[in-house]
N, C-alpha and C positions, 0 to 999 in steps of 0.2 A: 579209317582210324589209323593214325600214325603209330608205328611200332616204337616201343620204348627201349632204351638201353638199360637193361636190368642185370644181366649176368655176364661174366667173361666167358670165353670159349671153355676154359678149363673148368670153371664153376658148372657150366652147362653139362659138360661131360661127366663130372664127378656126381652131380645130382641125378642125372638120368641113368647113370650105371653103364655108360658106354666109353670106349676109349676116345681120347682127344682126337686121334686120327679120324674117327668116324664123323665127328662134328666138322673138322676141317674139310673132309672130303664132300660133305653136303654143301658147305660153303663154295668150295671150288666148282662143283657141279651146278651152282646157282639154284639149288633147291630152296635155300633161304639165304638171306643177306644179313651181313652184320650191320650194326647201327653204330657209326662213329660218334665217339663222345670223349671229352677229356678224361684222363685217368682219375679214378676215385681216390686212389692212394698213390703215394710217391712211387715213380717207376712202374706204376701199374699199366694194365691193358688200355688200349685205345679203341678196341673193337669189341662191341657187346652184342648180346643177342636178347631178344625179348623172352621173358620168363616162360612163355608158351613153348619155346623150343625144347624145354625139358620134357613136356608132355609129348611132343612129337617123337623125340629120340627114344623115350621110355616105351611108347606105344609100338613103335617098329621093333624094338628089342623083345618086348613081351610077346608080341604076335609072331616073332621069328620071320620078320619081312625085310631083313636087311638087303636081300637080293632083288627087291622090286625094281622095275624099270623106273628111270628118273622121272618119267612123265606122271606116274602114279605117285611118286614121292612128293612131287610138286603139288599134285591135286590134294593130297592129305594136308600139306602145309598151308595151302590157300584155304581149305575148308576150316582148318584150325583157327587161322587168323581172322576169318569172317564170322566165326561163331561168337556168341554173346560173351562178353568179358565175365570171368569168374565161372564160366560153365563150359564143360567139355561136352561135345555132341557126338553122335554117331555120324560118321563121314562116309559117303559113297564115292570112292576114288576111281572106280571103273564100273561099267554097267553091271549091276547085280552084286557088286563086291563092297561090303561095308566094313568099317573099322570102328568098334565101340571105344572111343577115347576115354569116356567116363570110367568104364570098367578097367581099362588097361593102365590108365595114368593119373587118375584123379588123386590118389593118395601121394604119389610122387610130386605132383604139382603143388599140393598143399604144403608139403615138406619144403619144396623150393621156395615158396612164397614166405614161409616162416623163416627160413635161413636168410633170405634177402632182407626182410625186415630187421632181423637180429644183427646182421652184418652192418647194415646202415646205422643202426643205433649204437652198437657196441665195439665196433672195430675202427680204429682211426690210424692215421700216419701223419706224424709232425716232424719235420726236419730237426727240430730241437730236442726231440725225444729219441734216443738211440739211433740217431742218423736217418730217421724216417722209417725204420722197421715198423711194420703194422703191429699195434698193441691193442690191448682192451682199453677202451676209451677211459681216460682219467687215471690210468695206471702206467706203469713201466713194464708190465707183464706182456711179453711178446706172444703172438699167436704160435710161434715155433716152440716157445717154452712150454705152452700149454699142450701142444701136440707131443712134445718129448715126454712130458709127465705121463700123458695117457698111454704112449707107446711103452713106457717103462713099467706099466702096471697099475698105475693110479687110475681111479675112477673119476667120473665127473663129481660124485658125491664127495670124494676126498678133496677135490679142488674147491667145492663150495664151502666145505668145512675149513679149509685153510684161508679162504678169501670170502668171508660171509657177506661182504659189501658188494660182491660181483654176482649178478644173477646167473643162474644155470644156463640160460639161453646163450649168454655171452661165451661161455666155455665151449658150447656145442658149436656155435658159429666160428669161433676161433680154431677149433679142430679142423672143420671142413675147409675153411679159408686156407690154413696152412697146408693141408693135403693138396689142395687145388693149385696153390701157388708155392711150390717148393723153393727153398733158398737156392740161389745160384752159386756156383763156384766149386771148388775142389772138395771132394768128399772128405770127411774126417777120418783119421786113422790111416791104415795102409791097406786100401782095398785090393792091391795087387798081391798082397801076401796071403797065401792059403793057410787057414787055421786047421790044424789037424787034431 
């Protein structure tokens, strides 16, 4: 079964709760490979991972197995890829050593699938709208504006009240997308100045 290009490296890291460097290290060690694809959004990533990578990283983190030898990590990934779609199995990655992926990562994988669906439905990038900055589809509300409001103390309920035509899942997808894909450039304010 061919692997699909579902999530960026940053999205995979954010959804599985591991640092981006952990995902990149697994790619460099050839534990798993990226799937090349055209960017979904303007200026976006060109390397993606299958959604099952979230279950892989979440399982290793939950079981505290980050220090496993590479051969065992590859065995876990191969077992995960070969398992039935939409089902996580228990994988024997070394003689007598099992990893229960269903118990360790099923909830995280469901969250990732929900995010991917919401992202694909509700987040868009159009060069004619705010220069291609990702927005909630059909609006000029950027994902970064959503994240800013949430970081300033607003809740998703507040956003739904202010924008009743936008579904709740769109705000949740926008928040995660903005966290996983931070704006580039110089930080605002004067970060070099110490506030006393």
